[in-house]
BANU-505351 format. One record per residue (C-alpha): residue in one letter; x, y negated, z negated. Coordinates in steps of 0.5 Angstrom, whole numbers, padded with zeros to 4 digits, always signed. Last residue first. Layout:
BEGIN
AXYZ
...
***
This chain:
BEGIN
K+0053-0346+0204
L+0053-0353+0200
Q+0048-0358+0202
L+0049-0365+0202
Q+0043-0370+0200
L+0042-0377+0204
R+0039-0382+0200
I+0036-0389+0203
R+0036-0394+0197
G+0031-0398+0194
K+0030-0393+0188
W+0030-0387+0193
A+0028-0387+0200
K+0030-0380+0204
G+0035-0379+0208
A+0034-0373+0214
A+0035-0366+0214
L+0033-0361+0220
T+0038-0366+0224
T+0044-0362+0222
L+0051-0364+0222
F+0056-0359+0220
V+0062-0358+0216
R+0066-0352+0216
K+0069-0352+0223
A+0072-0359+0221
E+0076-0356+0215
A+0082-0357+0219
P+0081-0365+0219
H+0083-0365+0211
R+0085-0372+0209
A+0080-0376+0213
L+0075-0370+0214
L+0070-0371+0209
A+0070-0379+0210
R+0069-0378+0218
E+0064-0373+0216
I+0060-0378+0212
N+0061-0383+0217
E+0058-0378+0222
A+0052-0377+0218
R+0050-0384+0217
A+0051-0386+0225
L+0047-0380+0226
G+0041-0383+0222
L+0042-0390+0225
A+0042-0387+0232
A+0035-0383+0231
L+0032-0389+0228
T+0034-0393+0234
K+0032-0387+0239
R+0025-0387+0235
T+0024-0394+0237
P+0024-0400+0232
R+0018-0405+0231
V+0019-0412+0233
T+0012-0414+0235
P+0009-0410+0229
Q+0013-0414+0224
L+0011-0421+0226
R+0004-0420+0222
G+0007-0418+0216
R+0012-0423+0216
L+0007-0429+0217
W+0003-0426+0211
R+0010-0426+0207
I+0011-0433+0210
E+0004-0436+0208
A+0005-0433+0201
L+0012-0436+0200
E+0008-0443+0202
H+0003-0442+0197
L+0008-0441+0191
L+0012-0447+0193
K+0006-0451+0193
E+0004-0448+0186
A+0011-0450+0183
R+0010-0457+0186
P+0003-0458+0183
N+0005-0455+0176
A-0001-0452+0172
K+0000-0452+0164
A+0003-0445+0162
G-0003-0439+0160
P+0000-0434+0164
R+0007-0436+0167
P+0008-0440+0173
A+0011-0437+0179
G+0018-0440+0180
F+0022-0434+0179
F+0018-0430+0185
D+0016-0423+0183
Q+0008-0425+0182
P+0007-0427+0189
L+0001-0431+0191
P-0005-0427+0194
L-0008-0431+0199
H-0015-0434+0199
Q-0017-0437+0205
P-0014-0433+0210
F-0008-0436+0214
V-0010-0438+0222
P-0003-0438+0225
P-0003-0441+0232
K-0003-0437+0238
G+0001-0434+0243
L+0003-0428+0239
R+0010-0428+0239
Q+0011-0435+0241
R+0006-0438+0236
Y+0008-0433+0231
L+0016-0435+0232
A+0013-0442+0231
A+0010-0441+0224
F+0016-0437+0222
R+0020-0443+0223
R+0015-0448+0220
L+0015-0443+0214
R+0023-0443+0213
V+0023-0450+0214
A+0018-0451+0208
I+0022-0446+0204
P+0029-0449+0205
L+0034-0445+0209
T+0039-0441+0205
F+0035-0435+0205
I+0035-0434+0212
G+0043-0432+0212
A+0049-0433+0208
P+0053-0435+0213
H+0048-0441+0215
P+0047-0442+0222
H+0049-0448+0226
R+0045-0448+0232
D+0039-0445+0228
T+0034-0443+0233
A+0037-0436+0233
M+0036-0436+0225
I+0029-0434+0226
L+0030-0429+0231
A+0035-0425+0227
D+0031-0426+0220
I+0025-0422+0225
R+0030-0417+0227
A+0033-0416+0220
N+0026-0415+0217
E+0024-0410+0223
L+0030-0406+0221
A+0029-0406+0214
V+0022-0404+0215
A+0024-0398+0220
D+0029-0396+0215
A+0024-0395+0209
A+0020-0391+0214
G+0025-0386+0216
A+0032-0385+0219
P+0033-0380+0224
G+0036-0373+0222
A+0043-0372+0221
P+0043-0369+0214
I+0050-0366+0213
D+0051-0359+0212
V+0057-0357+0208
Q+0060-0350+0208
L+0064-0346+0203
A+0068-0340+0204
P+0075-0343+0204
R+0074-0346+0197
A+0080-0350+0195
A+0080-0354+0202
L+0072-0355+0201
A+0074-0357+0194
H+0079-0362+0196
A+0074-0365+0201
L+0069-0366+0195
A+0074-0370+0192
S+0074-0375+0198
L+0067-0375+0199
D+0066-0378+0192
A+0072-0383+0193
V+0068-0385+0200
A+0061-0386+0196
G+0064-0390+0191
P+0067-0395+0197
T+0060-0395+0200
L+0059-0392+0206
T+0056-0396+0212
A+0050-0394+0216
S+0045-0399+0214
G+0037-0400+0215
P+0036-0399+0208
V+0043-0399+0204
F+0046-0392+0204
D+0046-0387+0198
I+0050-0381+0199
F+0048-0375+0194
Q+0052-0368+0193
A+0058-0372+0193
H+0057-0374+0186
Q+0059-0367+0184
A+0066-0368+0187
G+0068-0373+0182
A+0073-0369+0178
F+0074-0363+0182
L+0073-0356+0179
Q+0067-0358+0174
G+0065-0362+0180
V+0065-0356+0184
L+0061-0352+0179
T+0056-0358+0179
F+0056-0359+0186
P+0053-0352+0187
A+0047-0353+0183
L+0042-0347+0185
A+0047-0342+0187
V+0052-0343+0181
R+0046-0344+0176
E+0043-0337+0179
L+0050-0334+0179
L+0051-0336+0171
H+0043-0334+0170
E+0045-0327+0173
L+0051-0326+0169
M+0048-0329+0162
T+0042-0324+0163
W+0047-0318+0164
V+0051-0320+0158
I+0045-0321+0154
S+0042-0314+0156
T+0048-0311+0154
I+0049-0315+0148
H+0042-0313+0145
F+0040-0318+0140
N+0032-0318+0139
P+0033-0314+0132
D+0037-0320+0129
N+0041-0317+0124
L+0047-0316+0129
S+0048-0323+0130
G+0050-0327+0136
T+0055-0330+0140
V+0057-0328+0147
P+0062-0331+0152
L+0062-0330+0159
N+0068-0332+0163
I+0068-0331+0171
H+0074-0331+0176
I+0072-0330+0183
V+0078-0329+0188
G+0078-0331+0195
A+0085-0334+0195
S+0083-0341+0196
N+0078-0339+0190
K+0071-0336+0190
L+0066-0338+0186
L+0062-0343+0190
A+0063-0338+0196
T+0059-0332+0192
A+0054-0337+0189
L+0053-0339+0196
E+0052-0332+0198
I+0047-0330+0192
P+0042-0335+0195
W+0037-0336+0189
G+0030-0333+0189
V+0031-0325+0189
R+0025-0322+0190
Q+0025-0323+0198
K+0031-0319+0198
S+0029-0313+0194
A+0029-0309+0201
S+0036-0310+0202
P+0040-0315+0206
G+0046-0313+0210
G+0053-0313+0207
W+0056-0318+0202
E+0064-0319+0202
L+0068-0319+0195
Q+0075-0319+0197
R+0077-0320+0189
I+0073-0320+0183
T+0075-0322+0176
I+0071-0322+0170
H+0073-0324+0163
H+0068-0322+0158
D+0069-0325+0151
A+0065-0323+0145
Y+0064-0326+0138
L+0059-0322+0134
E+0056-0323+0127
R+0055-0317+0123
N+0060-0319+0117
V+0065-0320+0123
I+0065-0317+0129
R+0070-0318+0135
Y+0069-0315+0142
H+0074-0317+0147
F+0072-0315+0154
R+0077-0315+0160
T+0074-0314+0167
T+0077-0312+0174
L+0073-0311+0180
V+0075-0310+0187
G+0070-0312+0194
K+0067-0309+0200
A+0060-0308+0203
I+0056-0310+0197
A+0049-0309+0199
Y+0044-0315+0199
G+0038-0317+0195
A+0042-0320+0189
Y+0039-0317+0183
R+0036-0311+0185
D+0040-0309+0191
S+0047-0312+0188
Y+0045-0307+0182
P+0044-0301+0186
D+0050-0303+0190
F+0055-0302+0184
I+0059-0297+0187
P+0060-0301+0193
L+0065-0306+0188
E+0071-0301+0188
I+0074-0302+0181
D+0081-0305+0181
K+0082-0305+0173
F+0078-0304+0167
A+0080-0307+0161
A+0077-0306+0154
R+0079-0310+0147
I+0075-0308+0140
D+0076-0311+0134
T+0071-0309+0129
D+0070-0311+0121
R+0063-0310+0118
G+0058-0309+0123
L+0062-0302+0125
G+0060-0300+0118
Y+0064-0294+0115
L+0068-0293+0121
N+0071-0299+0120
F+0074-0301+0127
K+0081-0303+0131
G+0083-0304+0138
S+0085-0301+0144
V+0081-0299+0151
K+0084-0298+0157
V+0081-0297+0164
P+0085-0295+0171
S+0082-0296+0178
L+0087-0293+0183
R+0087-0286+0179
D+0080-0285+0181
I+0072-0285+0179
V+0074-0290+0174
E+0080-0288+0170
G+0083-0287+0163
S+0086-0290+0157
L+0085-0290+0150
V+0088-0293+0144
I+0084-0294+0137
S+0086-0296+0130
A+0081-0294+0124
L+0081-0300+0119
A+0079-0297+0112
T+0076-0302+0107
R+0070-0299+0106
A+0073-0292+0106
T+0069-0287+0110
S+0076-0286+0114
L+0078-0285+0121
N+0086-0287+0120
A+0088-0286+0128
I+0084-0286+0134
M+0089-0283+0140
G+0089-0283+0147
Y+0087-0280+0154
L+0081-0281+0158
R+0082-0277+0165
R+0075-0280+0168
V+0070-0286+0167
P+0064-0284+0171
A+0060-0289+0175
R+0052-0287+0176
F+0047-0292+0179
H+0040-0290+0181
P+0038-0292+0187
E+0033-0295+0185
V+0034-0298+0178
S+0032-0296+0171
E+0036-0290+0172
D+0042-0293+0170
A+0048-0288+0169
F+0055-0289+0165
T+0059-0283+0165
I+0064-0281+0160
A+0070-0277+0161
G+0076-0274+0157
D+0082-0271+0159
V+0085-0271+0152
V+0083-0275+0146
L+0088-0274+0140
L+0085-0276+0133
R+0090-0277+0127
R+0089-0278+0120
V+0082-0276+0119
R+0079-0278+0113
A+0072-0277+0109
S+0070-0279+0102
F+0063-0277+0099
A+0061-0282+0094
P+0060-0279+0087
G+0053-0279+0084
P+0049-0285+0083
P+0045-0285+0077
Q+0037-0283+0079
P+0032-0289+0080
T+0025-0286+0079
R+0022-0285+0085
R+0018-0290+0090
P+0016-0286+0096
A+0020-0287+0102
V+0018-0292+0108
T+0019-0289+0114
A+0024-0291+0120
H+0022-0289+0127
A+0026-0285+0132
P+0032-0284+0127
L+0039-0285+0132
L+0043-0281+0136
A+0037-0280+0141
A+0037-0288+0142
L+0044-0286+0145
N+0039-0285+0151
L+0038-0293+0152
T+0032-0296+0154
R+0030-0299+0160
N+0024-0295+0161
P+0027-0291+0167
L+0033-0289+0162
I+0039-0293+0161
E+0045-0288+0161
I+0051-0287+0157
L+0053-0280+0158
G+0059-0276+0155
T+0064-0271+0156
P+0070-0269+0152
A+0076-0265+0155
V+0080-0263+0149
L+0079-0267+0142
R+0085-0265+0138
V+0084-0267+0130
F+0090-0268+0126
R+0091-0268+0118
I+0083-0267+0116
R+0081-0269+0109
L+0074-0268+0106
R+0072-0270+0099
H+0065-0270+0095
P+0066-0263+0093
R+0073-0261+0096
Y+0075-0260+0103
R+0082-0260+0106
V+0083-0259+0114
T+0090-0258+0116
H+0088-0258+0124
L+0081-0259+0127
E+0081-0257+0134
L+0075-0260+0138
A+0075-0256+0145
Q+0071-0257+0151
W+0067-0263+0149
G+0060-0265+0149
L+0055-0271+0149
L+0049-0273+0153
P+0048-0267+0157
S+0043-0267+0163
T+0038-0262+0163
S+0033-0266+0159
H+0026-0264+0155
H+0030-0265+0148
E+0036-0269+0149
R+0042-0265+0150
L+0049-0263+0146
Q+0054-0259+0149
L+0060-0256+0145
N+0065-0251+0149
Y+0069-0250+0143
V+0069-0252+0136
D+0075-0251+0132
V+0076-0251+0124
N+0083-0250+0121
G+0085-0248+0114
A+0083-0250+0106
F+0076-0250+0104
G+0074-0252+0097
T+0067-0252+0093
L+0063-0248+0097
T+0057-0246+0093
G+0055-0239+0090
A+0056-0241+0083
S+0063-0243+0085
L+0066-0241+0091
T+0073-0243+0094
A+0075-0242+0102
R+0082-0240+0105
G+0083-0241+0112
S+0081-0239+0119
A+0075-0242+0123
R+0072-0242+0130
L+0065-0244+0132
A+0062-0244+0139
G+0058-0249+0143
S+0052-0249+0148
H+0045-0253+0149
I+0045-0256+0142
A+0039-0260+0142
L+0038-0267+0141
A+0032-0272+0139
L+0035-0274+0132
T+0030-0276+0127
H+0028-0268+0126
P+0035-0267+0123
L+0039-0261+0127
Y+0037-0255+0124
P+0033-0253+0130
S+0040-0253+0134
L+0043-0247+0130
P+0041-0242+0135
A+0046-0246+0140
L+0052-0246+0135
P+0055-0239+0137
V+0060-0236+0132
Y+0066-0236+0137
A+0071-0233+0132
M+0071-0234+0124
A+0076-0232+0119
L+0076-0233+0112
K+0080-0231+0106
L+0076-0232+0100
T+0077-0234+0093
G+0072-0233+0087
S+0066-0235+0084
R+0059-0232+0084
S+0059-0233+0076
A+0057-0226+0074
P+0060-0223+0080
V+0067-0226+0080
I+0069-0225+0087
R+0076-0223+0090
G+0078-0224+0097
A+0077-0222+0104
L+0072-0225+0109
T+0071-0224+0117
I+0066-0227+0121
S+0065-0225+0129
G+0061-0229+0134
H+0059-0225+0141
R+0054-0220+0140
D+0049-0225+0137
I+0053-0226+0130
R+0058-0220+0129
A+0060-0218+0122
S+0066-0217+0117
L+0066-0217+0110
S+0071-0216+0104
V+0071-0216+0097
P+0076-0215+0091
V+0072-0215+0084
P+0074-0221+0079
R+0071-0219+0072
S+0065-0223+0069
L+0061-0217+0072
H+0063-0212+0066
E+0058-0207+0068
S+0063-0204+0073
L+0065-0205+0080
S+0072-0203+0082
R+0071-0205+0090
V+0066-0208+0094
T+0066-0207+0102
F+0061-0210+0107
S+0061-0208+0114
L+0056-0212+0119
P+0055-0210+0126
A+0051-0214+0127
I+0048-0220+0125
L+0042-0222+0130
L+0039-0229+0130
R+0032-0231+0131
V+0031-0239+0130
A+0023-0241+0131
P+0022-0247+0135
A+0021-0251+0130
V+0023-0249+0123
A+0020-0245+0118
L+0020-0239+0122
D+0027-0237+0121
D+0028-0230+0123
V+0034-0226+0122
P+0036-0219+0124
V+0041-0216+0120
S+0045-0210+0122
A+0049-0205+0119
D+0055-0202+0122
N+0058-0200+0115
V+0056-0202+0108
S+0061-0200+0103
L+0061-0200+0095
R+0068-0197+0092
G+0070-0195+0085
L+0063-0195+0082
T+0063-0196+0074
A+0058-0196+0069
H+0058-0197+0062
W+0052-0196+0058
K+0048-0201+0053
L+0041-0198+0051
T+0037-0203+0047
T+0034-0206+0053
T+0029-0212+0051
A+0022-0213+0053
G+0019-0219+0049
Q+0016-0222+0055
A+0013-0218+0060
P+0017-0216+0066
T+0016-0221+0072
A+0013-0217+0078
P+0018-0213+0082
L+0022-0216+0088
W+0021-0213+0095
R+0017-0220+0097
L+0023-0224+0095
L+0026-0221+0101
S+0021-0224+0106
L+0024-0231+0104
R+0020-0237+0102
G+0020-0243+0106
N+0013-0244+0107
K+0014-0242+0114
E+0017-0236+0113
R+0024-0234+0112
T+0025-0227+0115
V+0030-0222+0114
P+0030-0215+0117
L+0035-0211+0114
R+0038-0205+0118
L+0043-0201+0115
G+0047-0196+0119
T+0052-0193+0114
L+0051-0194+0107
V+0057-0192+0103
L+0057-0191+0095
A+0064-0189+0093
G+0067-0186+0086
A+0061-0186+0082
A+0062-0187+0074
F+0056-0187+0069
H+0058-0187+0062
R+0054-0187+0055
R+0059-0184+0052
A+0055-0178+0050
A+0050-0179+0056
D+0056-0177+0060
L+0054-0178+0068
H+0059-0177+0073
T+0059-0178+0081
N+0064-0176+0086
A+0061-0179+0092
L+0055-0182+0094
Q+0053-0182+0102
L+0048-0186+0105
S+0046-0185+0112
A+0042-0189+0118
L+0038-0194+0113
Q+0032-0197+0115
I+0029-0203+0111
M+0021-0204+0113
Q+0016-0210+0112
G+0009-0210+0114
R+0007-0210+0107
A+0012-0213+0102
P+0006-0216+0098
G+0003-0209+0097
S+0006-0204+0101
G+0013-0204+0104
T+0017-0198+0108
L+0023-0196+0106
S+0027-0192+0111
A+0032-0187+0111
H+0035-0183+0117
R+0040-0179+0113
L+0041-0179+0105
T+0048-0176+0102
L+0050-0174+0095
S+0057-0172+0094
A+0061-0168+0089
L+0056-0169+0083
A+0057-0169+0076
T+0052-0169+0070
R+0053-0169+0062
L+0047-0170+0058
P+0048-0171+0050
G+0047-0166+0044
G+0041-0163+0040
A+0042-0157+0044
A+0047-0158+0049
L+0046-0160+0057
Q+0051-0159+0062
V+0049-0161+0069
G+0054-0159+0075
G+0054-0161+0083
G+0058-0159+0088
R+0053-0161+0094
A+0047-0166+0094
T+0043-0166+0101
M+0038-0171+0103
V+0035-0171+0110
A+0029-0175+0113
V+0029-0180+0108
R+0023-0184+0106
L+0022-0189+0101
V+0015-0192+0100
G+0014-0199+0098
P+0013-0204+0093
L+0019-0203+0089
A+0021-0202+0082
P+0015-0197+0081
T+0018-0193+0086
G+0015-0188+0091
V+0019-0182+0095
A+0018-0179+0101
L+0022-0173+0103
G+0022-0171+0110
Q+0027-0165+0109
A+0030-0164+0102
S+0037-0161+0100
V+0040-0159+0093
Q+0046-0155+0092
L+0049-0154+0085
N+0055-0151+0084
S+0054-0151+0077
L+0048-0152+0072
S+0049-0151+0064
V+0044-0151+0059
N+0045-0150+0051
L+0039-0148+0047
G+0038-0150+0040
K+0042-0153+0034
A+0047-0148+0033
G+0047-0145+0040
A+0043-0141+0044
G+0046-0140+0051
V+0044-0142+0058
R+0048-0141+0064
Y+0046-0143+0071
R+0049-0142+0078
S+0045-0147+0083
S+0041-0147+0089
L+0035-0152+0091
S+0031-0153+0097
L+0026-0159+0097
H+0020-0161+0102
G+0017-0167+0103
A+0012-0172+0101
V+0010-0176+0095
P+0016-0176+0090
R+0016-0181+0084
L+0023-0185+0083
I+0023-0189+0077
L+0019-0184+0073
K+0013-0187+0069
Q+0008-0183+0072
P+0010-0177+0069
L+0011-0171+0073
F+0005-0166+0075
D+0002-0169+0081
A+0009-0171+0084
L+0012-0164+0083
L+0007-0161+0088
G+0008-0167+0093
V+0015-0164+0093
A+0013-0159+0097
L+0018-0153+0096
G+0022-0151+0102
R+0027-0146+0098
L+0029-0145+0091
V+0035-0141+0089
I+0037-0140+0082
S+0043-0136+0080
G+0045-0132+0074
S+0046-0133+0067
S+0042-0132+0061
A+0043-0132+0053
F+0039-0131+0047
P+0043-0128+0041
A+0040-0123+0041
L+0036-0124+0047
A+0040-0123+0053
V+0039-0124+0060
Q+0042-0123+0067
G+0041-0126+0073
R+0037-0127+0079
W+0031-0133+0080
L+0028-0133+0087
L+0023-0139+0088
E+0019-0140+0095
G+0016-0146+0097
S+0010-0148+0100
D+0002-0149+0099
Q+0000-0144+0094
A+0008-0144+0091
K+0011-0137+0092
A+0015-0133+0086
R+0020-0128+0085
L+0024-0127+0079
T+0030-0122+0079
F+0033-0119+0072
Q+0039-0115+0069
G+0039-0114+0062
A+0044-0117+0057
A+0047-0114+0051
G+0048-0119+0045
G+0047-0114+0040
W+0039-0114+0039
T+0033-0115+0043
R+0035-0111+0049
L+0033-0111+0056
N+0036-0106+0061
T+0032-0107+0067
L+0028-0113+0069
Q+0024-0114+0076
L+0019-0120+0076
S+0014-0122+0081
V+0009-0128+0082
P+0005-0128+0088
A+0002-0133+0088
L+0004-0140+0084
R-0003-0144+0084
T-0004-0152+0084
R-0009-0156+0081
V-0009-0164+0079
A-0015-0166+0075
P-0019-0172+0078
A-0017-0176+0074
R-0010-0175+0071
R-0008-0172+0065
R-0012-0166+0067
D-0007-0162+0070
T-0009-0155+0072
L-0004-0149+0073
D-0006-0143+0076
I-0001-0137+0075
V-0002-0131+0079
G+0002-0124+0079
G+0002-0119+0084
T+0007-0115+0081
L+0011-0115+0074
D+0016-0109+0073
L+0020-0108+0067
R+0025-0103+0066
D+0029-0100+0061
I+0026-0104+0055
R+0030-0104+0049
V+0027-0106+0042
A+0030-0108+0035
P+0024-0111+0032
T+0024-0119+0031
A+0024-0121+0024
T+0017-0123+0021
H+0017-0131+0019
T+0012-0132+0013
G+0006-0137+0013
T+0000-0133+0015
S-0007-0135+0014
S-0006-0140+0020
S-0004-0135+0024
R+0002-0136+0029
A+0002-0140+0035
W+0005-0136+0041
L-0001-0135+0045
A-0004-0142+0043
A+0001-0145+0047
I-0002-0143+0053
N-0007-0149+0053
I-0002-0154+0054
T-0002-0161+0050
G-0001-0167+0054
R-0007-0171+0050
R-0011-0170+0057
R-0010-0163+0057
I-0005-0159+0061
R-0008-0152+0063
A-0005-0146+0065
H-0010-0140+0067
V-0005-0134+0067
I-0006-0128+0072
P-0003-0121+0071
R-0004-0117+0078
D-0001-0111+0075
L+0004-0111+0069
D+0009-0105+0068
L+0013-0103+0062
A+0017-0097+0063
T+0022-0093+0058
I+0021-0097+0052
R+0026-0096+0047
Y+0025-0097+0040
A+0031-0099+0036
H+0035-0096+0030
A+0034-0089+0033
F+0029-0084+0029
V+0023-0088+0033
S+0027-0088+0039
L+0026-0080+0040
P+0019-0082+0042
A+0021-0086+0049
F+0015-0090+0051
G+0012-0092+0057
V+0008-0098+0058
R+0002-0099+0063
L-0002-0106+0063
A-0007-0106+0069
A-0011-0112+0072
I-0008-0117+0067
A-0012-0123+0065
A-0010-0130+0062
L-0014-0136+0059
P-0021-0136+0062
R-0025-0141+0059
G-0030-0139+0054
R-0027-0142+0048
Q-0020-0139+0050
T-0021-0133+0054
L-0016-0127+0054
E-0018-0122+0059
I-0015-0115+0060
D-0018-0111+0065
H-0014-0104+0064
I-0010-0102+0059
S-0005-0096+0060
A-0001-0092+0055
T+0005-0087+0056
F+0008-0082+0052
H+0008-0077+0057
I+0004-0072+0052
P+0001-0077+0048
D-0002-0080+0054
V-0006-0086+0052
K-0011-0090+0056
I-0015-0096+0054
A-0021-0098+0059
G-0022-0105+0059
L-0020-0110+0054
T-0023-0117+0052
L-0019-0122+0048
T-0022-0128+0045
L-0019-0134+0043
G-0022-0140+0039
P-0019-0138+0033
H-0012-0134+0033
A-0012-0129+0027
A-0019-0126+0030
A-0015-0125+0037
W-0010-0121+0033
R-0015-0117+0029
S-0019-0116+0035
A-0013-0113+0039
A-0011-0109+0033
S-0018-0106+0033
R-0017-0104+0041
I-0010-0101+0040
L-0013-0097+0034
R-0019-0095+0038
P-0014-0093+0044
A-0010-0089+0039
L-0015-0085+0036
V-0018-0082+0042
Y-0013-0079+0046
G-0007-0080+0042
A-0010-0078+0035
W-0014-0073+0038
L-0008-0070+0042
Y-0004-0071+0035
S-0009-0067+0031
V-0010-0062+0036
S-0003-0061+0036
L-0003-0061+0029
L-0008-0056+0028
L-0005-0052+0033
V+0002-0052+0029
A-0002-0051+0023
G-0005-0045+0026
A+0001-0043+0029
V+0005-0043+0022
I-0001-0040+0019
L-0001-0034+0024
W+0006-0034+0023
R+0006-0033+0016
R+0000-0028+0017
R+0005-0024+0021
P+0010-0024+0016
L+0006-0022+0010
L+0003-0016+0014
H+0009-0011+0013
A+0009-0013+0006
I+0002-0011+0005
R+0003-0004+0008
S+0009-0003+0004
R+0005-0005-0002
M+0000+0000+0000
***
């Protein structure tokens, strides 16, 4: 029995063991398949309860206790009814033996189609922060368990991001997101390998590869971002950023290293490569959008220590085809840039230091417009004035090794002048070296530019940016002046038609203003014209200013060379002078202002001015045909040109009119500060051919000039605006041509005037002194000289004997020769006067004399009648008294008159009853006197004699022949007296019967005519 029992005991033990094993297996399987899912669901509920507002919903939970795997499907996490996260399936593989090791081992962790709904609230918090927030009931910290994950796969992930800080809210999605991670441990510092891939909703792809360790946390590897739409970033970046991306695509690649430090994470980026295409960036600092076709950044690095400063470095940053398009106040404006290169930049936040090796801008196009109100267009780019009280507390040290602007162009439009000025400054290059925040230190600068494709400007020197002061070496060549014409004062009706500026020297600046210059300045091919005219008013081939010294209120020029200057002095059709264009058109009354203290007067001085091969043209369009006379080959010098009140400049010039046979000389002195204060100028013109003055001879003389030579000497003396001028004119070989169309308008004989002015050598000398005050607005020297010359010639022609009398005393009296009526005998005085006139004729070979030889007139006829009657009365006297009829007593005369009356008329005289008594007889009674019978008898006898004479005159009246003989006898007597000493002049003395003597004060007067 005992043996039987002993035999059965081992069997039962095995059955018990087997039963226990079976029970344990069933229990294990039940726990795995049934209890474990319940425990997992319960734990999830407890976790959700520990996080208020979160709701965790799990779908099917499967645990495979045999293979030690678990899977959870349809995991969904909500926050206050809103989806927060979801996972389609979560599968976990576990190594059971790791329970007995120091770390749990997860062989596989698969997440299928996880979705995260991230929302940034208006206050800036993010909803997914609740996933790691601790329960409010627990304040203890639990150590991280040791876990090893052999493999983690995340596939088909989706991240929905919503930013509610803006209105409307901004949404984007990253999908698909995938992550592969191997050998991840939470202890020992061992690193696992991972690869993260993600793609943005619109564009952009992220590839993140590297290794990560969790204890302590560390990671390193590479990040590659391709084609990310920067507009996606812009929606989530803070609005206060200086640069805000709007459009474009961004690519980035970099090596990185992240590690846990004593104060937090340390981040380091190296070999940073960034590129962008079609980038558009907005900036609150400027009213516009910055667009960049291509941006590349190479060789960069970033270091950020936890709780410490930021350090960055970048080998190069390049922008290509950039443009800044204005908006708001700057709408319609654009700044373009071909390329920007920034090299070797370093930023150290600890030291607050920023350094860059070089900043190079190439192909900058910067349009500049001065608007009609005078405001510059660039000011529209300036931001609004910052609020008062805003201060900057950070002070950084910044340095820039070199700032260069290459091949830039600056179109300049000035609409504030009329016509508008348009200039193109291109290409322009500008370089500044050693820039820093210490703006009080001088920095080297250089600039070179071309203006309108011809002119060039070069500057080089040192400038203090804070005070905008410094010294620059300046070189300018062929800078065009014509575009600057609208900047001339509007009171000058002038325009710069052509011209170029060249300068070289050293300039000094202070506060951005030129305070000094030393060097040379040249102006080439200048031509000034009047508005709406094609004829030049003033110009020169070259104006060379040597050794120029300029300081505020002071200019000194050692030597000026003026080559081939040209000028036009023209009388316009309205008889005004074209030089009026150089003077203000109308004087305007300036409004009264508060008197200001006078500043220092500007002082200028030119030591010597040399004129080489100049030319001045005198023209007159007020006459027909137009007059034009050039003065060429002007050479000479003007010394001591100064604005000093007491300085006198001296002038010596020589030239020629038309050709070298007509030289011109000008000399004298003048005060440049005031020509009316002290001026003494002499000018001489020699041997000018007179036919060039045909327009004036046609108008003022009525004849063309056949030949002649003019020599003049002018002397102008002005003292305190009082003018004293002398004009000495000499004319040789003057001969008139035929009459012109204006001959009828000229009322005086020009040929006679010419003959009177010519001396025996055929030369005319004229002196015209002029005096007057320049303060008189009606005083014009040119018109006065012409008027005086015209009046002189007119007086000479109309009063020739006056001029002859001035040359030969007494000759002026020969104009009138008086005779006793009925007589041809010359008086002694007339003989002397005719002798003086004869000398004048000999000295003026061009003169001719016409002597009236016409018949005697009525006065002579009466005289002849009375002489015949007296002869007949005295013929009866046997012893005639030598004194004539007036020696006879009145009674005897009466008897003889009565006898002659009976003889001639054949009847005795019958006197009228009442005869008028003569009132001119010396014995006539005075009014009121007592009656005198004797005197009355004498008066009656004289009245009867007068009545008898009147009746006898018709009986003895002279014939025409007698009167003609008397007139001819008088002319012959005058001719004989003229030719008595100069018989050779007979060919210029003519007797004319077209003129006759005239009664004048009881005489017969003959008027001689000079021709």
